[in-house]
matplotlib code that plots the C-alpha trace (Angstrom):
import matplotlib.pyplot as plt

x = [-14.7, -11.3, -10.5, -9.3, -11.4, -13.5, -10.7, -11.7, -15.0, -16.7, -13.8, -12.6, -13.2, -9.5, -9.7, -12.0, -10.1, -7.5, -6.8, -4.7, -4.0, -2.1, -0.5, 2.2, 5.4, 6.3, 2.8, 2.5, 5.8, 4.7, 1.5, 3.6, 5.8, 3.1, 1.0, 4.2, 5.3, 1.9, 3.3, 6.4, 8.0, 8.2, 12.2, 12.6, 9.8, 12.2, 15.3, 13.7, 12.8, 15.4, 13.0, 13.4, 11.5, 9.4, 8.9, 7.5, 5.6, 3.8, 2.7, 2.0, -0.7, -2.2, -3.1, -3.9, -6.2, -7.6, -8.2, -5.5, -3.0, -3.2, -0.6, 0.5, 2.2, 4.0, 7.3, 10.3, 13.5, 12.1, 11.1, 8.4, 7.8, 5.3, 4.1, 2.4, 0.3, -2.4, -5.8, -8.3, -9.9, -6.0, -5.0, -8.6, -7.2, -4.0, -4.5, -7.7, -4.6, -2.5, -5.6, -6.0, -2.5, -2.3, -5.2, -3.8, -0.9, -2.7, -1.0, 2.8, 3.1, 5.2, 3.1, 4.2, 6.4, 4.3]
y = [0.9, -0.6, -3.6, -1.9, 1.6, 1.0, 0.5, 4.5, 4.8, 7.0, 8.2, 11.0, 12.3, 12.7, 8.5, 8.2, 6.1, 5.0, 1.2, -0.8, -3.3, -1.0, 1.0, -1.8, -0.4, -2.9, -2.9, 0.4, 0.7, -1.7, 0.2, 3.3, 1.8, 0.3, 3.6, 5.4, 2.6, 1.1, -2.6, -4.1, -7.1, -9.0, -9.3, -5.7, -4.4, -7.4, -5.1, -1.8, -2.4, -4.5, -7.6, -11.0, -13.0, -14.6, -11.5, -9.8, -12.4, -12.8, -8.4, -9.1, -12.3, -10.0, -7.0, -9.7, -11.1, -7.6, -7.4, -4.0, -5.9, -8.3, -10.0, -11.1, -14.1, -14.6, -16.0, -13.9, -14.9, -19.2, -17.7, -17.6, -13.6, -12.4, -8.5, -6.9, -3.7, -2.0, -2.5, 0.4, -0.6, -0.9, 2.7, 3.6, 2.5, 3.7, 7.4, 7.3, 6.1, 8.6, 11.1, 9.9, 10.1, 13.7, 14.4, 12.9, 14.8, 18.0, 20.5, 20.3, 23.9, 24.9, 27.4, 31.1, 33.1, 35.4]
z = [2.5, 2.6, 5.1, 8.1, 7.2, 10.3, 12.8, 13.4, 12.7, 15.1, 16.7, 15.0, 11.3, 10.8, 10.8, 8.1, 5.4, 8.1, 6.7, 9.1, 6.0, 4.3, 7.6, 8.6, 7.0, 4.7, 3.3, 3.1, 1.2, -1.4, -2.1, -2.2, -4.9, -6.7, -6.6, -8.7, -10.5, -11.9, -12.1, -11.5, -11.5, -7.8, -8.1, -8.8, -5.4, -3.2, -4.5, -4.1, -0.3, 0.4, 1.9, 1.2, -1.3, 1.8, 3.7, 0.4, -0.1, 2.8, 2.8, -0.9, -0.3, 2.5, 0.4, -2.2, 0.0, 0.9, -2.7, -3.3, -5.2, -8.0, -10.2, -13.6, -13.9, -17.5, -18.8, -19.7, -20.5, -20.0, -16.5, -14.7, -13.8, -11.6, -11.3, -9.1, -9.6, -7.3, -8.0, -8.1, -4.8, -3.3, -5.2, -3.4, -0.3, -0.2, -1.1, 1.5, 4.0, 2.9, 3.5, 6.9, 7.6, 6.8, 8.7, 11.6, 11.4, 10.8, 8.1, 6.9, 7.0, 10.3, 12.4, 11.5, 14.3, 16.4]

ax = plt.figure().add_subplot(projection="3d")
ax.plot(x, y, z, "-o")
ax.set_aspect("equal")
plt.show()
């Protein structure tokens, strides 16, 4: 079960999988980017999302503390670089959160005209 999955437990089956850790807009965007990319350098994530290093670092720390993101450090071009990626747990939590959001908003097709 994900860190925030119990937020709506017992209230509505549409909230199963809803994860308050991921739901914060910046963390949701980080997860979306990492889910699509597989792995991305910290600086690239920062640039793509238009965030300062300190803001991104704070949100990545929350995701790492939840076990959703891991980092890999390596030296490239004589500078230490940090790459981020979703863990298996993070990918499951992110995709579960997306499913919960879809359940909350309902079908994406507009209702048929009478």
